N, C-alpha and C positions, 0 to 999 in steps of 0.2 A: 642846643647843648647835646643831647642824645645822639644827632649826627656827628659832632665832633669827638665824642667818645667812642662812638664807632669807629672812626678812621684812626684813632691812638690807639686802640685795642689791635686793628688790623694791621698798624704799622711794627707794632711790638712783636705781634706773631711773625711777621715778614723779618724783622731784625734777628729773632731768635733761631729761624731756619737757615739765615745766611751764616749766622754762628756756627752752627754746627755743620754746616757744608764747608767750611773755609776753614775752621779753627783748627784741623789736624795737620800733622806733618804730612808734606807732599815729597816723596822722596823722588818724584820724577825730575824734580828741581836737583840736577847733580853739581856737585862743585869739585867734588874729588873722582877722579876716574883710574881705575887699574890699567896700567901700561906694562905690558911684555910678561902678564901673567905676576904684576905686583901693584899691590895699593897701599898707599901710606897715611894712614888715618891719625898719625899722631900730632899733627898740628891742628885736628877739630876742638873746637871749643865750645862752640855756638849750639850743636845739633847733638841730641840725645841718641839718634841713630841715624844711618845713611845706607844707600843701596850700592852691593856690590856690583857696580857696572863698569863696562871698559872690555879692555882686551884679556881674556882668559887664555891659560895654556890649553890645549886639546889637542889631544891624542885620539885620533880617528881608527875606528875598528881593533880596540885594545881597550883592555884595562888594566891601566899602570898601577906600581905599587904606591901604595897611597902615605908611604912614609916619606916618598922621595920626589921632589920636583922632576919630572919627564924631561930630559934635555932635547930629544928628538921632536917635541910637541911643537905644534904652530899655534900662533894666535887667533884667537875667535871672540868677535865683539856678543857680550852679555848685557841685556837679555837679547836675544835673538835667534832663530833657527839656526841648526847646523844643516851644510850643504844637501840636496835632497837625495844624493847618493848613498849617505851615510845611515847606518841602520844603529850601531852603538860606538861609544869610544867614552873618553874621562877628560872631564875639566879639572882643573887645579890652578889654586889661585892663594898667593902668600899675602896675610894681612898683617900689616903693622899696628897695634891697638894703639889706642890714646890710655894714658895712665889713669884718666877717672872712671874709666869703665873696669869695675871688678868682676861682676857677674855679666857674662854675655850673654845673649840672646839672638837667634836666628829666625829669621820669619822666611818661610819656602811657601811660594803663592804655587807654581805651576812648572813642573817638569815631566817632558812627554819620555815615555810614557811609563817606565819603572826606573828607580834609581836606589844607591848606596850611599849614603854620605860619610865621609870620615874626616877627622879634626886631628892633626898630628900623626896620621896612621891608624886612628882607631875608629870603628865603625861607631856612630852616635845614632844612625837613622837608617831605616830600609823599609822603601814603599813598593811592593811589587816584589820582584827576583828577576834584575836586570841580567841579559844573557846575549850569545851572540847569534842566538836562532830564535824565530817566532813560537817556535815548538816549546821550548825550554822557558822562553821568558815568559813571567806572569804580569801583565798590567795591573797599575794602580796609581791613579792623580789625584792629589788631594792637597790641601792647604793644610800647614802646620807649622808650629812654632818649637824649637827646642834651648834649653839654658846649658850651659859649662861655665866653667872658673879655670882659665889657661894659668898655665905655671909660668908663662913667659909671655912677653907682649910680642911676639911674632907667634903666627899659627898657620899651618898650612892646610888649606881645603880641597878634599879630594871628592869628585862627586863621580861615580860610573854610572852611565846613563845608555839605556837602550830604547828604541822607537820602533815598532813595526806595525802601529796600528795608524798614527796619525801622520797627515802630510807634513806638516812642522814638527822636527822633535828637539830635544836638548831643554834649555834653561830658556823657555818662552816669556816668562815675567820677571822682575826682579827679585833677587834674595837682599833683605835686607838685615842689617847687624847693627847692634848697639847695645846701650844698656838692657838689660833684661826686664828690668822694671817699666821703664819706659815703651818696651817693644810691646809687653803684655797690655800696657794701657792704652796703646794705638790700636792693637787688635780687638781690645775690649769694645773701643769707640767705633771702629769700622762695623763689626758684628751688631751693635746696639742700631746703628744705622739703618744696618739691610734687614734685621728684625723689625724696626720700626717702618720701613718702607713696606716690607711685605705683609704686617697687620692693618697698615692704612689700606692697601691697594685690596687687603679683604675686605675690609670696612667699606671700601666703595664698591667693590663688585656685590657685596650683599645689599646695599642700597640701590643700585642700579636694578639687580634681578627681582627686589621687592616693587620697584616702582614699574617693571613688566608684568609682573602678575600680578599687580593690581589693576593695568590697562595693557592688555595683551596688543591691542591695536599699536602701540608704540615699541616697534620691532627694533629700534635702535637701541634702545635700552637692554634689550637681551643680547646684544654683542657685545656691546660697551662692558656689561656687566661680567660675561665670558671673558673677555679679554683682559680685565682686571685680574681677575682669578690665574690666568694662565700666566698673566705677566708677574704676579707675585711667586708663582711656582718657578717661572724664570729665573727671577733675581735671586731666589733662594738656591738655584742649582748652580749660578754661575757666581762670580766676584769670589767672596769669601767661602764659598759652597758651605753655608750653615746647613744643607741638610744631609749632607755626608758628615759634617761634625757630630750632627745629632743621630745620626743613624749610620755609624762606621761599618758595619757589616753589608751596608747595601752594595749589592753586585757591581760591579766595572758596567758590564755590558748594558744593563738596566739603568743606570744613571745617566750613562752619556747619550742614550736613546731617548731617554725624557727630555734630557738638557738640549738636545738638537731640534726633535719634533715639536716640543710646545714652544719653542722661540719663534717659529715659523707660522704656527697656528695663531700665535696671539696676534703678531701681525696682520695674517689674513683677516681675521675678526674685526679688527681696529679699522682695516680698510673698508669692510662692509657697513661699519657703524656710521664714518663720513658718507658711505653713499645713502644710507638709509636718511639721514639729517639732511642733506641737499638732493632730492629726487632727481633733479636734472643735471647733477654733475657729472653722470658718466651712465650708460646704457647698460641693462643687464649682461647683454652680450659682451660687451667691452670688460666689464665687472669680472665676469667669469674668465675672460681670457687673459687680464692682468692677473688674475691671484692663482690660476691653474698653475705655473710653474713652482708658486710656492707649496701648492697643497700637493702636487707631485712628489716636490722635495721632501716635505715633511712625512710626507706617507712611506717614502722609500727607507728615511733615518728611521722611522718606528719599525719596520720590518726586516732592515738588513742588520748584518753585525755592526757594534759599534763604530761609528767614524770612519765606515766604508767610503762614505762620498766626503770626503773631508778635504778633497782636492777643490771640488766645487764649491765649498763652503763660502768661501770668500767671495766669489762671483755672486753668490744668492744675496748676501750680505750688501752688496753694492746696487744688487737690482732691486731690494727691499727699499734701500734709501731713496733709490731713483722714483720708486712709486710716492712715496710720501712727498717727494720734492713736484712730482707732476700733480697730485693732489692740491698740493699748496698753491702753486700757480694756477690751478683751475678753479680754486676758490676765489683768488684774487681777481682773475678774468670775469668769471660770474658778478662779481661784485661790483665791479665795475660797469659792466653792462647793465647793471639791473636786471638780471636775469635769474637772480637766487630767490629762492621761493621762501625764505625766511627773513625777519626783520634785520635791518642794517646793524642794529646793533648786536645782534646775535650772530651775524657774518662775521663783525670786526672781532669779537672775542674768539670765534671760530679759527680764524686767520691766525690770531696767537697762539691758538692752542696747538694747530698745525705748525708754526715757526717753533716752538718748545719741543714739539716730538720731532722734527728733522734735526734739532741740534742734539735730542737724547739718542735718536738712531745712529746720527752719523758719527757723534762721538763715542757711541758704544760700540760701531764697526772698525775705528781708528783704534781703538784699546784692544780690540781682540787680534787686528791685522799689523799693528807696528808695536805691541806690546809695551805701551804706556805705564801700565800696572796700576798708575791712579789717574781718574780724570775728574776734576770737580764740576767740569761742565756737564759732563753727563748727569751727574747729582741734579744740577740746576734744571738741566732740561727735563728728568723725571718730573721733579717737583713742580715745574712751570706746568708740565702739561695735564697733571692730575689737579694744578689749583685752577688753571683755566677751563678743564672741562666743569669742574664744579660750579664755577662762576658763570660759565654756557648754561647749564643746566638750572641755574639759580636766576639768569636771566631772562630764560627761557621761561621758566616760572613765573616771573613777574610780568613779563607780557601777556601770558595767558591769562595771569590774575587780573590786569588792566582791562584786557579785551572783554573776560566775563563782567566786570564791573560798568563798563562800558555799553555792554549789552543790555545789562540787568535795567541801568537806567534809563535807556532807551525802552526797554520793555514798560517798564513802570509810566514814562509818560504818553508811550503810545496807548496803553492800558486806560490810561484817564481820559485821552482824548478818544479813545473809542469809545468809552461809555458815555463821554457827552454827545458825541455825534451820531449815535447809534440811537440812543435815546429820543432825538429829535427826527432823526430818519426813519424811524420804526413809526412814527406819527405821520411823516408822509407820505411811506409806504402805504400804511393802512387806510387812508383815506380815499386814495384813487383806486386801490384795488377792490374796496368794497363798492366804489363808484362804479368801477366796469363790471362788476357780478350783479349790482340792481341795472345797471342798463341791457345786459344782454338777457337779463331774466323778462325786463318788459317789451324787449322787440317782438317776441312772438306776439303778445298782446295787443300791440300797435296796429290799428286798420289802414292809418294814412302813410301811403307809401314814401312819400317825402320825408315824413317824420321820422320812419324808419333809418333811412338815410343819414338823416342826421345825426339820431343816435349811433348807428355804426361807426360813423366818422368821428364823433366825441370818442366813443370807446378806443377807436384806433389812435386817437391824439392821446388819452389818457395812458394807453398802454406803452406808448412810444414814449413819451414823458418818465414812465418808470422804468424802462430801458436804461435813459440817460442816468436816472438816480442810482440804479445798481452799478453803473459804470463809476460814477462819483465814490459808491461802497469801496469797488474794487481798486480805485487808484489812490483813495486813501488809505487802504492799508499798505500798498505797496509804497506810498510815500514815507508813511512812518518808518517802515523797516528798512527804508534807504534802497529797495528793489524796484526803481523806476528811472526810466528813461522817456525822455521827451525827443522825438523825432520832427527836429525843427526843418521848415522847409519854406518855400514862398508861397504864400497863401492870398488869395483874392477876398477881402475884406466885406466886400458887398457880398458877394456869392454866399459865404456863410451867413452873413445876417439877413439874406433873402430866405435862406432854407429855414434859419429859425421863427421868421415871421410866420412864413408857411404853415409850421407845424402848430402854431399858437393863432392861428387865424382866425379859427372857430371862436375861441375864447373872446378875442378882443371883439369880434362883431357882437357877442352876445351882451358883452358889456359895455357896448358902443365908443369903444376907443378908437380912435383914427390915428392911424401910422403916418405920419413923414418922415420917409426914409432918403435923405440926402447926402448918403455916403458916395465919394467917386469911385468910380466904376474901375477905373486903371490903376486904383491903389493896393498895393501887394505888402503885406507883413510878413516877418518871419513867426511862424506859429505851426503847432500842431493841428493839422485841421479839424481831426475828431476832438480834441481836448480844448479847442477853441470854440466848437460848437458848444459843449457840455458848458463853458463858461457863459456864454451869451445867452444861451437856453435858461441857465440858472438867474441871471440877471433880468431878463425879459418877464421870468415865473414871477421873481420877488416884485418887479414893476405891477405887474397885472394883479397881483393878490394886494396890491396898496392903493389900486386906482380904481376908478368907476367913470365912465364918460370922458370926456374931455379927449385929449390928445398927447401922443407921445412923438415925440422930434428925436432924429437919429442923424447925427452929423459926424463927419470924419475933419482932423485938421492935423497939421504935420507941424510938428513940435523940435525941429533941429532933427536929430537923428529917430526921432521917434514919431509915433503916430497917435493921435487921442481919438478916442471913439465916444461922443458925448450922447447919452441918452437922457432927456429931460422929459418929465410930464408935465403938462399945463393946467394940472387940475390939483385943488388941496388933497393931501392923503387921506383915504378913508378911514385908515388906521394910524393915527398920529403917533399912539402909545405904542406900537408895535416895535419889538427890538431886532432891527435887520442884523446887528453884529452878531446873535447866536443860531442866525438861521441857518440850517444846514448846508443849503445852496450856496451861500456867501461864505460858510467856512471852506468848504472845498473849491470855490471859485478863487480864494485868494490863495490857498495852494497850488491851484493849477496853472495860474495867472505869473506866480512867481519863478514856478519851473521854465515859464516861457521868457524868462528876464522883461517882464512886467509888473504892471501892479493895476488892483482897482480900488476906487475909492467911492463915497456917495457922500451926499449932504442935502437936509431938507433943506426948501427953500420957500418963500410964502405962495408960490404957485404949485408947488408938488414935492418931487425929488429928482434928484440930479446924479447920474451914474457916470465917473470917469474910469473909462479903461485906456490904459497905457500900453503899448506895444512897441516892438523895434521896428522900423522902417526896412523895407527890402527893396522895393522897386517900382516903377510906374511903366505901364504896358498894358496893350490889350488883352482882357482876358482868352482863353483860347476856347473858353466855350460861352455860347450866348446867354446873358443874364436874366431871358424872361422864358416861356414856356414852350415857344413856337419848335424848339428844337424836339421836346420829349413828345409833340403831337405829330411832328413828321415821323419820327421814329416809331410810333405806333401805328401810324398809318401805313407806314413801309411794311411792317411785320403782318400787318391783316392782308395788303395786297398779295404776298408769298406764300407759297405752300409750306405749311408748317411741317417742321423737321422733329425728328425722334430725337428725345432726351432721355437716357438710361438714368434714374436715380438708385444706388445702392446704398442702404442705411439700415442698420437692424433697430434703430429706434423707430418704430411703428408712425408715431405721433410726429417726429420731426421730418419725416420721409413725407407725410401728407403735409405738414405746413409748406414744404420748399414746392410740393406738388402745385400746391395752391397757388403760390408766388408765379409758377411757369405756364400755368394749364391756360391761360387765354393766350399765349405766343407761342406755345409747343405743345407738340403731342407729347405726353409724359405715361412712363412706365417704371413702376417701383418695385423692387424687390429686396429682400431682406437677407438673405444670404450669398455668401461667395459663390456657391455652385448654382443658385439660381440667377444670378448674374452672368457666369459662363455659358448657361444653357441659352438664356434669352439672348445673348449676343451672337452666339451660334448660329441660331436660328432665325435672327433678324439683323444680317449683315449692313440694314441700311440706318442703324442708330448712326445718329450725327455728333451726340456730344455723351459723354459719361461723367456722372458725379458721382463721388465716391466719399464714404465717412472713412476717418483715417483709424478707427477703431471699432473692427467688427470681430468677434469672436468665432472660434471655428480652426479648423485644421491648417485651414488657408486664411493668412491675415489680406488688409487690404494693399499691400505692397505687392504680394504674390499674386494679387488680381490683376494689378497694374501691370506686371510684369508678362503673365498670361495676353495680357492685350495688345502688348507690345510685338508679342510674337506675331499676331495675325494682322496688326494695323500699325502703320507709322505714325507719328505726331502730327505728320500732315493730314493723315486720311480720318483719322480718329482723335479729337481733342479729348483731353480726360482732365477734370475738375477734382481736385481733392479737397475735403473739408477737414479742416484741422482745427486742435483746441488750443495750440498753442506755437510761438512764431520762434522754436529754438533754432538758431542758426544750423544747427548740426542736422537737426530733422528736416528741416527745410531741403538742405541738399541733399539727402535720402531719398525724399518724394520725387525730386528732381532727376536724381539719377536711375530712379526705379523707372520714369518715363512719363510723370504729370507734365501738364502745358502750362498750368498756373493753380495757386489753391485760394480757398476761402477761409477766413479765419472766422471760428462761431463766436459767438451767435452771429447769424448772416441777414443784412437788412435786404429786401426786395431790389432796390436800386443797386447797390454791390452785385447781386446776383446777376442781376440782367446786363449790367456793366461788363463783368467777367466773360458772360458769355458771348456779348456782343462782340466784345475785342478777341476773342478767339476765332469767331465765326469769321471777321475780317481778316485776321491772320491768315485762316485756312484757306480763303478764297483768293487774298492777295498771292500766298504761294503757289496754288494750282495756276493763275493767270499767269505767273513767273514761267513755271513750267510749260505753259502753252506756248509763252513767247520761245522759251529755249527750243521746242520742238519744232515751231517754225522757223527760228533760225537753223535748226540742224537740216530741215530742207532745202535752206539756200547752199549746203555745203556740198551740194551733189556739183562738183568742178565741171566747167562747160567742153574741156578736154575728155573728161569721160565720156560725154554724151556725144562728142565729135569721133573719137576711136569706135565705141560702139555702133553707131550709125555706119560709119565707113566700112567697119567689119562685114555689116550686114548686107550692104549695098554689093561688096565685093563677090558675096556669097549668091547675091541675087545671078550673078552670071554663072555661076559653076555649079550651086547646089540650092535649088530653088527651096526645097523642104527644110534645109538648115537655115535658110535665110528665114522663111517662115516662124521655124521654132523659136530663133534666137529674136525675131522680132515680139513675139507672144510674151516672152521672157522680161524683155525690156519693159513690155507694155506693163506686165504684172507689179515689176520692180517700182516703176515710176507710179502708177496708181496706189500702191500700198503708201508709198511714202508721202503724198500729195494728201491721202484721205486718213493717214494716222492721227492727226490732230482733230478732226471733226469726229473720230471714232471714241475718243476717249485718252486717258492716260495711260493704259495698258491693251495689252492684245494679248491671243492665245499666244503659247509656244508652238504651235502648229504654224500657226500665221507667219511667224518669225523664222523657223525652219523653212518654209516655202519660200519667203523672200529672199533669204539666202541662199537657196539653191537657184533662183533666178538669176542674182545677181552673179553667181559663181558661174552659171553658163554663159552669161554674157562676157564676161573677162576670159572664158575658155576659148572664147573666138578670138581673142586676140592673142594668147598665151600659146595656144594650142596643146600639144602634149606636155609642155612644160609645167603645167598645173594640174595636179590632181586634187580632188578635194572628197570627204568623208565624213559622215557624223552619225553616232551612235548613243541611241535612247535608250535608259533604263525602261525596261518592261513594266515596270508597277507604275510609271508617270502617264498619265491620261493627258497627251500632249493638248487637246481639242479645250479642257477644262482647266487646266494651269495656266494661270494669268501671270504675265511679266510685264514690266515698262517698254512700253511701244518702241522701236528701233534699238534696244539695248544689245544684241548681239551682232547684228549686220554691220555695223560699223568698224567691230573689234574684227571681225573676218576680212574686212576691206583692207585695215591697215596690216594683216597679216599677209595679204597677197601683195599689197603695194610697197611696204617698205620692207617686208620681209623676203619674198618670193622673188619680184620684178628686180630687186636689186643683186640677186644671186644668179650664178651661173650654172646653167644646167637646170634639172627639174627640179620642182618643189611640190610639196604636199600640206594642205591645211587638215587639220583633223579636229573635230568638234565633238565631245562626249558630256553626255548629260547623265547625270545620277541623282540618286536622291538615299539622304542618309540622316535619322534623327529629323524627321522633318524639314530637312534643309535641302536647298536644293543645289547642285554643283554642276557648274558649268566650267569646261576646261576646252581652251580653244590654243592648239599647239600648231607652230610651224616649223620648219626646219630650213628656216632662210638663214641671212646673214649675222640676226642676233643684235643685241646691244650690250653696252657696259653696265656694270652695276651702279655708275652715276646718273645713266640717263635713265635707269627702271626707277630710280628715287625721286630724279625730276619729274618724271610722270606721273608718280602717285602723290608727289606733293603741290599736284594742280600747274605745273609749266604747261606753257604752250605747247601741244604735241603737232607732230606732222602729219599722225592720221586723222581721219573724217571722225570728228564728234569724239575724240576720247576722253575730252575734260567734260564733255557732257555725260558720257556715259558713266565716268568715276562719281561725279556727285549725285546721278539719281540713284547709282547703287546703293551708295550711303545715306543719300536724305529720305529717298522716295521707299526703299525696301528694307532699311534697316540693314544691311548685307555689307558685304566688304569684298576688295578687288586686291588681288597678288600679283605679281609679275615676277617669273624666274627667266632670266636669259642671260646667253654669253656668247661674246662674239665668235661666230661661226658654227656656231651648234644649234640655231634658232633659238625661239621665245614660247613660251609657255605662259597664258592670262587664266587665272583662276577666279570664277564669281560664284560667290557662298550667299545664297539668298532664301530667306525663310519660305517655304512653302504656304500658298494661299489656294484654296480651292481645289487641292489634288485630289485625284480617285485612283484604286488601284485599277491597272490595264496590263492583261495577262498577254497580249500580244508583242511578239519581237519586233521592235520598230528599227531595223539597222538598216539603214541606207548608203550605197556608196556612188560615186559617179566620178 
């Protein structure tokens, strides 16, 4: 009933508003028009007033005698602007009045820019001072009404007008004539509507600004409140100009500056309001660019003399309408694509709001441009816009209230469940924690070594069970607040169960419980492996607490698309009265299993308890890892045989660092540091470090990511794997640490099994990559083409007959070259820069025997570089020099030169190899850099090793006919200052 009353009240209010909008007379519907300066109204009986529209007589550039109709005048339509080249003139119209109009009223709306009104030759009104020059003219443009009683039924209206200010001059809006009382009534109605609109907009402005002041985060209310404030001022300045009616002494200049500038500023504020309500509607840069023309135009209107830019005003009105339409279609698009950041019901109301706004803006522009005088659709658009905006705010409030109520209900439910869960969980945490304390205290007093080992093992199992209980607490909290996501993947059911049995083996042995495990080894289910471990651990823990002696049978069976895990005890329960329903373990188990699309049930039987765990079937396949402990034994044995590698642990938490150290101390050599600077100092002094483990939150001037970036300057991902210990797995943060140079990450808290597995994976990746590089080096050795050896040996043989010393020298150079090539793989992945330069010289000397005087070569080395101690990848530069000679110089007519320049700047080694050969096109350079097969020896190999092994980069600059330049940029490693100038030429 109340809802019905609400609808009825809203309907009544809407009908009243529509009546106010459409009940007044609209003189835009013209029935009788003036023809050739004459309008006959004697037949009008149904209208109290009409518009004097039609063809008036007009005399340009002349103020005619107001007592007589000028014969030389031309016809000019009214309302409408006179031709743009006219600045002053006279309008005349003969009006035949109906008999029922005794006292006549005239309503003047807008005549630019000054005028005098004559009736039958008598001056009845003067606004401003019309003149034939701007200097003498005094502008005044306002709306007003006059009354007169004619002596006869025919009157001659004469209006002298001058305009030197506005682009459009003359009678631009209709002049109404009719019964004086009805004219006054119509004016009063229009003024009342405008005052009501201004008052309503001011109320809306105060309401929105108050909302903003109460909650400054909602900036949209600031812009909407200011928009309503300026819009109320614009309505008061336009239309019937109620401001100038209230303040008739307001200067012409100030009035029209305010009118123009406030109109466009209000539009800018409205556009910003929409952008704030829908953040993804438009970017800040696009918003600024869209509003910039309006902002500049508003500023110029405020600063320049009134109507200086009136010629541009109409273009800006169209531009403003276009912006509103763009916002409308953009909102429709975002709503249909479900990319809008507000509720759908809010988006629908927002679209209707923009439709009414577009109606208001377009009809306002048409009224200004085409002089309709009145426009009911303009009023509909304004009122509809204001109504929908407030409906929008109401729906927004309703949505926020509903959301608040929903969150409150969730909070109450979560709080009640939390209290129940914490009550039982606190008891279960307290008991094993105290047990561990007592065990640890008793271990030093125990003399029996075997007994000490059992106590340590029991303490370890109790602590690990506590870890899973704490995970239950964490998961429970996230589930209650719907901030939980299960990562389902294909999981081997038997492997998880065997791990759980291993954790509880000590307890089962002490209670003489035999485990009969009969799960199919190839059976996989859809589950989160860690959460499934928690579920099975809690189930087995409940069974162990409820049983003693006897046996537990664990079986699996497939039921359609589900898998059943059946756990049965074969002895009567020792605690028949124990309520499993309110056990904290089973409460969390049921929550977790539901998240994995499964269920868990239990029942008591005559011989014990039976649990039934239902999960979704995934697949049958052989497990990727063995289901026994042989693999672990082999891994431990292999680690004992190899030399222990160095691991650097960087963690400001001393206790946590020591725990990580204890996990790895039997497999690796461990060094712990607690600050970033200590880590950098230790790494610089001990380059043999094999792995680095860094905590992600270390205080100081440099953070953990800065340390990681510093390490990557000195060592590549292949040379030194780095693992980052993190506290949360937010995708953006994971991307950040990988971008900084991490090989992998470890989520805290870290188990020993996870830590060993991640280190083993990083080591295997490193070894595999280094082996691949060795194979690439071996392949590079095979790239020595037979014709090179043939040509080199042929040239040496020819010198044997003519120049024995030259032949011996070339043979020595060829021998040095080949020995370096064949021994590079045995000496490691890097060599000194000095050796690289020597092998290049040897190769060039061999090639000179073939090219003779056509080939010249030189290299220049920065004197600060110690070439013997600077390490670069083996065979990095020689293939590039070979390519320059074979593909640049060989195909060139005449002599050619190859230049190698090596400099260092900002700890970066810059190697430039330049030739003046035939060059390449831009597309050929791009293909080489993208990895297309190159014609040169080992070019692809060089490009890949520069990027992957040194973290450097390669650039190619070339053009046909001018030669080629290749620039390598490599981070320096092991460089030392050397003051000698190593400049050699050959």
